[in-house]
N, C-alpha and C positions, 0 to 999 in steps of 0.2 A: 644400643642406639647412641648412648653417650660416648662410648669409645669410638664409634664410627665418625661422629661429628668432630671429635677431637683430632682424629687422624686426618680428616678433611682439612681442618685448619692448618695442621702441620704441613700438609701437601701444598696448600696455597702459599704459605710462607716460603717453603722450599722453592716453589716455582718462581716466586717473585725474586728470591735471592739469586737464582741461576740466571734469570732473565736480566736482572739489573746489573749483574757482574760482567755480562758479555760486552766486549768492546770491538770496535771495527779494526781491521788490519789494513784497510785501504783508505787512502785519503787523496783527494784531487787538489792540486794547487794551481793557481793562475795569478798573473800580475794584476795589480789593482790600478785603476785609472789614477793618474797623478794628481793628488790633492795639493793644496797650497803650501803645506809644510814640508814637501819634499825638497831637498837641497839641490845637489848637483845630479841631474838625471843620468848623465853618462850613458845614455842609450838603453838603460834598463828602467822600466817604469816603477818597479817596486823598491828601488833604493830610496829610503826615506831620509836618512842622515848618514853622511859618509866623510871619511878622511883618507889619507894616503899613508902607506907603509911599504915595506919591502919583504918579499918572499923569494928566497934563492936569488937575490940580487936583482929581481925585477920589481918594478913599482906596481902596486895593486890598490885599487879602491876598496875600502871596507867600511861597513856600517850596518845600520838597522834595516831590515827588509820588511816591507808591508805587503803581504799577500792576501788573497782571498782563498779560502779553503772550503771543502765540502766533504763530509763523511758519508753522504748518502749516495750521490751519483755525480757523474761528471757532466751532466747536462747543463748547457749554458743558461737555460731558463729555470733551472731548479731553484726553489725559494730558500734552500738551506745553506747557501753560501754565507760565510762569515769572515770577518777580517782577522788576520793572524799576523802579529808582529813577531819577528823571529830573527835568528842569526844563522849563518852557515856553520857547518861542522867541519867539512873537509877543505883545507886551504889549497888543495891541489886540483880541484875540479871546478868546472865552469858552471855558471848559473843557468838553469834551463828549466823553466816551468811553462805552463800554458799561457797564451796571450790573454790580455785583459778582456773580460766579457766573453771569453771562449769556453771550451769544454774543460780545460785544465789538463795538466799532466798527472799521470797516475803514479802515486808513491805508496810506500808501505810503512806503517808505524810499528815501532818496537821499543823496548827499553833501551836506554843509553848504554847500559852495560852490554846488552846483547849486540847492539850495533858495533861497538868497539871490538868485542870479542870475535865477531863474525867477519866484519868488513875492513878492519884496519890492521895492518901488520903489527906484530907484537913488539913495537919499538919503545913502549912505555908501560908503566904499571896501570892497568885498566881501572882498578878500584881507586887509585890515587887521582887519576885524571878525571874520573866521573865526580869524585868528591870535590875537586877544585872547581870544576865548571858549575856544579850545583850550588856551591857556596857563593861563587861569583854572581850567579843569577839572583840569589836571594839578597845579596848585598847591593847590587848596582844596576839591575835590569831597568828599573824605573828611572834611575839617574841617567842611563845611557840614552834616553830619548830627549834629553835636555838640549843637546847640541851635537853638531857633526863630530867634534873632537871626542866627546864622550862615547858616541856610537862607534867610532873607529877604534878607540882604546878598548872597548868591550870586545869587539870582534877580534882584534889582533891578540888580545890576552887569551881568548879561547883557542885561537890557532897556535899560540905559543905553547900552551899546555899540551896540545895534541901533537904538534910537529917536533918539538924539542924536548918533551918529556920532563925528566927531573932536572935537566940543565936549563933552568929558567935564566935567560939572558936576553935582554931586549935590544942589544946592539950586536950580538953575534948569533951563530946558529942559522937555521934555515929561515926562521921568521924574525925579522928585525923591524922595529918601529922607527922610521927615519925622522919623523917629526917629533921634536923635543917636547912639545906641549902634550901631544897624544901619549908619548912614552911616559911622561911623568904621571899622567892620570892612571895608566896601566900599572905602573910601579906601585902607586898608592893603593889601588884596589887589590893588587896581589898581596901587599903587606897586610892589609886588613883581612883578606881572606885566610891568611895563615893562622889567625887567631879567632876567626869567626866560629860561632857555634850553631848557626842556623843554615839550612840549605833548602833548595827547592827541587823536588823530584822532577826530573826531566825525561822526555822521551825523544827518540830520533824519528824523523820522517826521512826514510831511506829512498834514494832515487836510482839505485843500480849504478849506471855509468854517469849519472847526473849528480849535481851537488845535493847534499843532504842537509836537513835543517833541524832545529830544536823546537820542542813544544812542551808546554808545562804539563798538560793533562789531556790524554786522548779521549776522555769521556766528556769534555767540556769544549764547546757546546755540542750536543748530539741529541737526537730524538730516540736513540736506541735504548736508553735507560728508562724510558717512560713505559710503564706496563701497557700492554695491549688491552683492548676491551675484554677479551677472554680472561686475561689475568685479573682484571678488576672484578669480573663476575665471580671467579673462584675465591678471591679475597673476601668479597661480600658474603658468599655462601659460608666460608669458614668462620667469619666473625659472627654471622647469624647463628651458626651452629653452636659456637662458644656461648653466645648469650642464652640460647635455649637450654643448654646443658646446665648453666648456672641457675636458671629459673626452676629446674626440676629437682635441684638438690633439696 
């Protein structure tokens, strides 16, 4: 009997571990209604703070994005929508998510390494690029929300790492930062990142032919890691069995 109760406890713990480690592979994204701190709307509701730079000699607006996301369903009335501040990954794809208050566009989450390995041509070292972006995020993501210039510098630095690889050059190559103020911010963050020792693990929200985005942790926020009532019951039985086995010793 004692061995049986002990095994039940182990089974309950194993079930909780398996259930808790499961993560969603799908995520719905939609624009957020424009709050007061959005700068230059530029026709896209989710652009929160932005500045201008150059990609392949064309001017582009770049900055922080403010989305609403849902890991459960794409229903407009679903209560699980949450705000997501993010940046674009691909400098060569257009922004395309679901309209504000709508059902959202369907995307897929994966590790940043998996994204680059699978969806980006091998024009750079994947490990180096992931390391650079994750150090930048730890160093300056919070600072990037302070101003349009900071947000633009953050976004263009990500694009510089991806599009120009090892040849970091903010005035040449495919990605150029045409505004001197924004360029100086990016140069400073890049210099700090070269000696930084902390990084933030990032995941990619992949959109097939659409723009893809960055996210810190696909398990936050989510209801999927909360044990179901059945799991709670098994845990309770296991703990009760453990207590009884101790009393009988």
